[in-house]
C-alpha positions in Angstrom: 17.0 7.7 22.1 18.1 6.4 25.4 21.3 9.2 25.7 19.0 11.5 24.1 16.5 11.0 27.4 19.3 11.2 29.7 20.9 14.6 28.7 17.0 16.5 28.5 16.7 15.2 32.1 20.2 16.5 33.1 18.9 20.1 31.2 15.3 20.3 33.3 16.8 19.2 36.4 19.6 21.6 36.3 17.1 24.3 35.3 14.4 23.6 38.0 17.8 23.7 40.3 18.9 26.5 39.6 15.5 28.5 39.6 14.7 26.9 43.0 18.0 27.9 44.2 17.0 31.5 43.5 13.6 31.6 44.9 14.9 30.6 47.9 17.7 33.3 48.3 15.2 35.4 47.6 13.2 34.4 50.6 10.3 33.0 48.9 10.1 29.6 49.7 7.7 31.0 52.8 4.0 30.8 51.9 2.5 34.7 52.0 1.1 36.1 55.7 -2.3 35.1 56.9 -3.0 38.8 55.7 -2.1 38.2 51.8 -4.3 35.3 49.9 -2.5 32.3 49.7 -2.9 29.4 47.2 -3.6 25.5 47.7 -4.2 23.0 45.2 -6.4 19.8 45.5 -6.2 17.2 45.2 -2.5 17.0 45.9 -2.3 14.6 42.9 -1.1 16.8 39.7 -2.1 13.9 37.1 -6.2 13.4 36.8 -8.0 11.4 34.8 -10.5 13.3 33.2 -12.4 14.0 36.9 -13.0 17.3 38.1 -10.7 18.9 40.4 -10.7 22.1 42.8 -8.6 25.1 43.8 -8.9 25.4 47.6 -7.9 29.3 48.5 -7.3 30.6 51.8 -8.2 34.4 51.2 -9.8 37.4 53.1 -13.5 38.1 53.9 -15.2 39.9 51.1 -12.9 39.2 48.4 -13.2 37.8 44.8 -11.7 35.1 43.6 -11.5 34.7 39.6 -9.3 31.1 38.4 -8.4 31.8 34.4 -6.2 29.8 31.9 -4.6 32.1 29.4 -7.7 34.7 28.8 -9.7 32.5 29.5 -12.1 32.0 32.9 -12.5 28.9 34.5 -14.3 30.1 37.3 -15.3 32.9 39.9 -16.3 33.1 43.5 -16.9 35.5 46.1 -15.4 35.1 49.6 -18.4 35.7 52.1 -18.1 34.9 56.0 -15.3 33.3 56.0 -11.7 32.6 55.0 -11.2 29.1 53.3 -13.1 28.8 50.1 -13.2 26.0 47.4 -13.7 26.8 44.1 -15.0 23.5 41.9 -13.2 23.8 38.6 -15.6 23.2 35.4 -13.9 19.4 33.2 -11.2 20.2 32.0 -9.6 18.7 28.6 -7.2 15.5 27.7 -3.3 17.8 28.1 -1.6 20.2 30.2 -3.6 23.6 32.0 -1.6 26.3 33.2 -3.7 28.3 35.7 -3.7 31.5 37.3 -5.8 32.8 40.1 -7.2 36.3 40.3 -8.0 37.6 44.2 -9.9 41.1 44.0 -10.4 42.6 47.4 -11.4 46.5 47.3 -9.0 48.8 44.9 -5.9 45.8 45.6 -5.8 43.1 43.0 -3.2 39.6 43.5 -2.7 37.1 40.9 -0.8 33.9 41.4 0.4 30.7 39.4 -1.4 27.5 40.4 0.5 24.6 39.5 0.4 22.9 36.5 -2.6 20.1 36.1 -2.3 17.6 34.1 -5.6 15.1 32.4 -4.4 12.3 31.2 -5.8 9.1 30.0 -3.7 7.2 32.2 -0.2 8.5 34.6 2.2 8.6 31.2 3.9 11.8 30.3 5.5 13.1 27.1 8.6 15.1 27.6 7.2 18.1 26.4 4.6 17.5 29.8 7.5 16.9 31.8 9.5 20.4 30.8 6.2 21.7 30.7 5.7 20.8 34.5 8.9 20.9 35.4 10.2 24.8 35.3 6.8 25.4 37.4 7.7 23.7 39.7 9.8 26.7 42.1 6.9 28.2 42.1 5.1 25.6 44.1 7.3 24.0 46.8 4.8 22.2 48.5 4.0 19.7 45.8 4.8 16.5 45.8 4.3 14.7 43.4 6.1 11.3 44.1 4.5 10.7 47.5 6.7 11.1 50.6 5.3 14.6 51.9 8.6 15.9 50.7 8.8 18.3 48.0 12.4 17.5 46.6 13.1 19.0 43.0 15.7 16.6 42.2 13.2 13.5 43.5 10.1 15.1 41.7 11.8 15.6 38.4 12.7 11.7 38.6 9.4 10.5 39.1 8.5 12.6 35.8 10.7 11.3 34.3 9.6 8.2 35.1 6.4 8.3 33.9 7.6 9.1 30.1 6.1 6.2 27.9 8.9 4.4 26.5 10.0 5.2 22.4 9.9 2.1 20.3 12.7 2.3 17.9 11.8 3.0 14.4 14.2 1.8 11.7 13.3 2.1 8.0 13.9 0.1 5.4 17.4 0.0 4.2 17.3 -3.0 1.8 15.3 -1.7 -1.0 17.1 -3.2 -4.4 15.4 -3.1 -8.4 16.4 -5.3 -10.8 15.3 -4.5 -14.5 14.0 -7.6 -16.5 17.2 -8.3 -19.1 14.3 -9.1 -21.8 11.5 -5.7 -22.0 12.0 -2.4 -20.5 8.5 -1.9 -19.9 9.3 -3.4 -16.2 11.5 -3.7 -13.4 11.6 -5.5 -10.1 11.9 -4.1 -6.4 13.0 -6.1 -3.5 13.1 -5.3 0.5 12.6 -6.2 3.4 9.0 -7.5 4.4 7.8 -4.4 7.2 6.5 -5.1 10.9 3.2 -4.1 11.9 3.1 -1.3 8.9 -0.4 -0.1 8.2 0.1 1.7 4.5 3.2 0.9 2.2 3.5 3.4 -0.9 5.8 3.3 -3.8 7.2 6.7 -4.6 8.6 7.2 -7.8 11.0 9.8 -9.8 11.4 10.2 -13.7 14.9 12.1 -15.0 12.0 14.9 -15.6 10.4 15.1 -12.6 10.7 17.6 -9.8 9.7 15.3 -7.2 8.6 12.2 -6.1 5.0 11.2 -7.0 3.2 8.3 -5.4 2.5 5.5 -8.0 1.3 2.1 -6.3 -0.1 0.9 -2.8 1.8 -2.3 -2.0 0.2 -5.1 -0.1 2.1 -4.5 3.8 2.5 -8.5 3.3 4.5 -8.6 0.6 8.4 -7.8 -0.2 8.4 -7.8 -4.0 7.1 -5.5 -6.1 6.9 -5.3 -10.2 6.4 -2.0 -11.4 5.0 -2.1 -15.0 4.7 0.7 -17.2 8.2 2.4 -17.2 9.2 4.2 -20.5 12.1 2.9 -22.5 15.6 4.3 -22.5 14.7 6.5 -19.0 16.4 6.9 -16.0 14.4 6.3 -12.9 13.9 6.0 -8.8 12.0 4.5 -6.5 11.3 5.1 -2.4 9.3 2.9 0.1 7.1 4.9 2.2 5.8 3.1 5.2 3.6 3.8 7.7 3.4 2.5 11.5 4.9 -0.1 12.7 9.1 -0.8 13.3 9.8 0.5 10.0 8.0 4.0 9.6 9.3 6.3 7.2 10.8 6.8 3.9 13.4 3.4 2.5 16.8 4.1 0.5 16.4 5.3 -2.8 17.1 3.0 -5.8 17.9 4.0 -9.5 17.4 2.3 -12.9 17.9 3.1 -16.2 15.6 1.4 -18.6 17.1 -0.6 -21.7 15.6 1.2 -24.9 12.0 -1.0 -26.2 12.5 -4.3 -27.5 12.2 -5.2 -30.7 10.5 -7.6 -31.8 12.3 -10.3 -34.0 11.4 -11.5 -37.3 10.3 -15.3 -37.7 9.7 -16.9 -40.6 6.3 -17.9 -42.0 5.5 -21.3 -40.6 6.8 -24.0 -42.5 6.1 -27.5 -43.6 4.0 -29.5 -42.2 2.5 -26.6 -40.0 -0.8 -25.8 -41.7 -3.7 -23.0 -40.7 -7.1 -22.3 -41.1 -8.2 -18.5 -42.0 -10.8 -17.1 -40.2 -12.9 -14.5 -42.6 -14.1 -13.0 -39.1 -17.9 -13.2 -40.1 -18.8 -16.9 -38.7 -15.5 -19.0 -38.8 -14.4 -20.8 -35.8 -12.9 -24.0 -34.2 -15.1 -25.0 -30.8 -13.9 -27.3 -28.5 -15.8 -28.6 -25.8 -14.3 -28.1 -22.3 -12.6 -30.3 -20.5 -11.3 -30.6 -16.9 -7.8 -30.3 -18.1 -8.5 -26.8 -19.3 -9.5 -25.4 -15.7 -5.2 -26.6 -14.8 -4.9 -24.0 -11.8 -1.8 -23.4 -13.8 -1.2 -22.9 -17.7 0.4 -21.9 -20.7 -1.4 -21.1 -24.2 0.5 -21.1 -27.7 -0.5 -19.9 -30.9 0.7 -18.5 -34.0 -1.6 -15.9 -35.0 -1.5 -13.6 -38.6 -4.2 -10.5 -38.1 -5.5 -8.7 -41.7 -8.1 -6.3 -39.6 -7.8 -4.8 -36.2 -11.1 -5.4 -34.8 -12.6 -4.6 -31.4 -12.0 -8.0 -28.7 -11.3 -10.1 -31.7 -9.6 -13.4 -30.1 -7.5 -16.0 -31.2 -8.3 -18.4 -28.4 -11.0 -17.8 -25.5 -12.9 -19.5 -22.7 -15.1 -16.6 -21.8 -18.1 -17.1 -24.2 -20.4 -15.7 -22.4 -21.5 -12.8 -19.3 -20.7 -13.3 -15.9 -18.8 -16.7 -17.2 -15.4 -15.1 -17.8 -11.7 -16.7 -17.6 -9.1 -16.7 -20.0 -8.8 -15.1 -23.7 -6.3 -14.1 -25.8 -7.5 -11.5 -28.4 -6.6 -7.9 -29.5 -7.4 -4.9 -27.1 -9.3 -2.8 -26.7 -8.8 1.1 -28.2 -7.2 0.8 -31.3 -7.4 -3.2 -31.4 -3.5 -3.6 -32.5 -2.3 -4.9 -29.7 -2.7 -8.3 -27.7 -4.9 -8.5 -24.8 -4.9 -11.0 -22.1 -7.2 -11.9 -19.8 -8.4 -14.4 -17.0 -11.1 -12.9 -15.4 -12.7 -9.7 -15.4 -10.5 -6.9 -14.9 -7.4 -8.8 -14.7 -5.6 -8.7 -18.2 -2.8 -7.1 -19.3 -2.2 -5.0 -23.1 0.9 -5.9 -24.7 3.8 -2.6 -25.3 4.4 -4.1 -28.6 2.0 -2.9 -31.8 1.4 -6.0 -34.1 1.1 -5.4 -37.5 -0.9 -6.6 -40.1 -0.5 -9.8 -42.8 2.8 -10.6 -40.7 3.5 -13.8 -38.5 3.3 -13.6 -34.8 3.5 -16.7 -32.2 1.7 -16.3 -29.0 2.1 -17.4 -25.4 0.8 -16.4 -22.3 0.6 -18.1 -19.0 -0.6 -17.4 -15.5 1.0 -18.8 -12.5 -0.7 -20.1 -10.3 1.6 -19.4 -7.2 2.3 -15.8 -8.2 -0.7 -15.0 -9.4 0.4 -13.6 -12.4 0.1 -13.0 -15.8 2.7 -13.2 -18.7 2.8 -12.4 -22.7 5.8 -13.4 -25.0 5.9 -12.5 -28.3 7.9 -14.6 -30.6 9.3 -16.1 -27.5 10.4 -12.7 -26.2 9.1 -11.6 -22.7 7.1 -8.7 -23.8 4.4 -7.7 -20.5 3.9 -9.1 -16.9 1.3 -8.4 -14.7 1.4 -9.6 -10.9 -1.4 -10.2 -8.0 -3.9 -11.7 -10.6 -7.1 -14.0 -9.9 -8.0 -16.6 -12.3 -11.5 -17.4 -12.8 -12.4 -21.2 -14.4 -15.5 -22.3 -15.8 -17.1 -25.3 -17.8 -17.5 -23.1 -21.3 -15.7 -24.2 -24.2 -12.7 -22.9 -25.7 -12.8 -21.1 -29.0 -10.5 -20.2 -31.6 -10.9 -17.7 -33.8 -14.4 -16.2 -31.5 -14.6 -14.5 -28.6 -17.6 -13.8 -26.3 -20.0 -16.3 -28.5 -22.6 -16.6 -26.4 -24.9 -18.7 -28.3 -27.9 -18.5 -26.3 -28.0 -14.8 -25.9 -28.5 -12.8 -29.6 -28.3 -9.6 -27.7 -24.7 -10.5 -27.0 -22.5 -9.7 -30.8 -19.9 -12.4 -30.9 -16.3 -11.2 -31.6 -14.9 -13.0 -35.0 -11.0 -12.5 -35.8 -10.2 -12.3 -39.2 -6.7 -13.7 -40.3 -5.0 -16.9 -40.1 -4.0 -19.2 -36.8 -2.1 -22.0 -36.3 -0.5 -24.8 -33.8 -2.4 -24.0 -31.1 -1.1 -25.7 -27.5 -2.6 -25.8 -24.4 -0.2 -26.9 -21.8 -1.6 -27.6 -18.1 1.2 -25.8 -16.5 3.3 -22.1 -16.5 5.9 -22.8 -19.4 9.4 -21.1 -19.2 10.8 -18.9 -21.3 13.7 -21.2 -22.7 10.4 -24.0 -23.6 8.7 -21.5 -25.4 11.9 -20.8 -27.0 12.2 -24.2 -28.5 9.2 -25.7 -29.2 7.5 -22.5 -30.7 9.5 -23.8 -34.1 8.7 -27.4 -33.8 6.1 -27.8 -36.6 5.8 -31.4 -35.9 2.7 -32.9 -36.9 2.5 -35.5 -33.7 3.8 -33.9 -29.8 3.1 -36.5 -26.5 4.5 -34.3 -23.7 2.6 -35.3 -20.0 1.6 -31.7 -19.5 0.2 -30.7 -23.0 -3.3 -30.9 -22.6 -4.1 -30.2 -26.4 -2.6 -29.2 -29.8 -4.7 -28.7 -32.5 -2.3 -28.5 -36.1 -5.7 -28.2 -39.1 -3.7 -31.2 -40.6 -6.6 -32.9 -40.3 -9.2 -30.9 -39.6 -9.5 -30.0 -36.6 -8.0 -32.7 -34.4 -5.9 -32.7 -31.5 -2.5 -33.8 -32.2 -1.4 -33.9 -28.1 -2.5 -38.0 -28.2 -5.7 -36.7 -25.9 -8.4 -37.2 -28.4 -10.0 -33.6 -27.1 -10.6 -32.9 -30.5 -13.1 -29.8 -32.1 -15.1 -28.9 -34.4 -15.1 -26.7 -37.5 -17.4 -24.1 -37.8 -18.7 -21.6 -40.8 -15.5 -22.4 -43.8 -12.3 -21.1 -42.8 -9.9 -21.9 -45.1 -6.8 -24.4 -44.7 -3.7 -22.6 -45.8 -0.3 -24.4 -46.0 
C-alpha cells in the first residue's frame, strides 16, 4: 500500500509540474490585465467544513457574473458602480466542487475556471480528492494551500498527500479448514481464525451441481468453529467465509470436502436376558418418575432401548416436557411423517435424526447435551447420527415420563402424546457421555449398576424401580405389559 501511494504521488506531481511548465512558457503565469475580468477566490483555504464561502471578483462595471457547477447555476450578480464584487455561494454538499464563472459584458463573454472547493467534515482527503485538486493547480498559481505565502506545486502537492487518511491493512481469513466427521455423512466441522472487528460473517457453500456459491448460514462474529449440518451423503462441497468489516474483511480461502455414503445403522440383537421391557399400548400407558434436582444437571445423557410399533405424532420415549411454557428435554418421534427421532431441550432447540426408524425393530437411542459447547447430539445403536450446536437448554421441575409426552394432567385441552411399542433400560446420566462410553454400556444389561454419574436406571425388572442405587423409583400408570 505504501509503495502504491508513493507511485501515485509521483505520478500526480509529475503531471502537475509538466502542466505548470507549459503555462509558464506560454506566459499564462500573469493575471489578466485590469480591463479584463480577473478572478480571486475567497477564502484562500480550499478545504472548508460545510460553512458558506464566497467568490471575490474584479470585473468591469455593468457586467453580469454567473457562477456554475457543471450546467447548474449556483448564483448570479451584476456589477454596478464598483469593480470588485463578492458573490456568496449557497451551502455546498460534502465533496469536491469544480466551479466556473461566466462574465457577460455587452456582447462579449468570458469563462473562468475557479479553484476547486473541497467541503469535508474534517481535513482528510481521499486519493481521488488529491488527484482532482492537483490537476487543477496549474490554472490557479495564486492558490496557497500550505500557508507559506508561496505557490510551489511540489509543496502544495506534498501538503495534499499529507492529508490522505491512512488505510488500515486488510487481511482476509486464509486458514479456513474443514473436517468431515468420521461417523456421519451429513455434517462437517469448519475451523478458522476468529475475525477481528467484523460486523458480520457469512458461510457460503457450493455443491457439485451448483453454478455459484450461495449463502447458507450467518455465523457469530465471536466464533472460530462452526458445524454445518444438512449435507447430502456422497456429495462434493466447497465452502468459504465472507467477512464484512474489520481487519479480516473479504472472502476467505476455499476448502473442499466430499461426504461419505449414508451411514448404515448396524443391526443389534433384541435385548438379552436379564433385560426386560414394558409394552405401551399408545393409550394411557406410561411411567411417571418424580422430579429430582439431579435431572436438572447442566450436561446430561439419556439412553433407552425402543421398539416402535406405530408412527404416532411426537409420541415420546422419555420426556420432561409435560405442560405449556414448561419445556425441557424430550426424546420422541418427530413431526412430519413421525418416522424419525426428535430430540429437544427447549422450545425451538431440537434436531431430527437423519435415519428413518423401521417398525417392530429394536434401537438403542442415546441423546445428550454438552453445556460447555451448548451442543446436542443423537446416537443410534452407538453411532453418532446428528449434531446441533448453539442451543439453549431449559430446566423445569416437571416429572420425567416414559411412554408419553406433554402429559399436562391439569389441562384437559392438551392431548397427551402416547407411545405405542416397547421401551426398556432407560438411563439418565448427569454428564455428556462419549461415543466410546455409550458403545461400551449399551449391551450392559446388568440388573443393578452403580456409577457416580448415573442418576437413574429403570430396567423394569421389578416394576419401575430405580436400579442405579439412588432410590428414585417411578410409578407405572395404565397397564403396560412386561416383556421379557
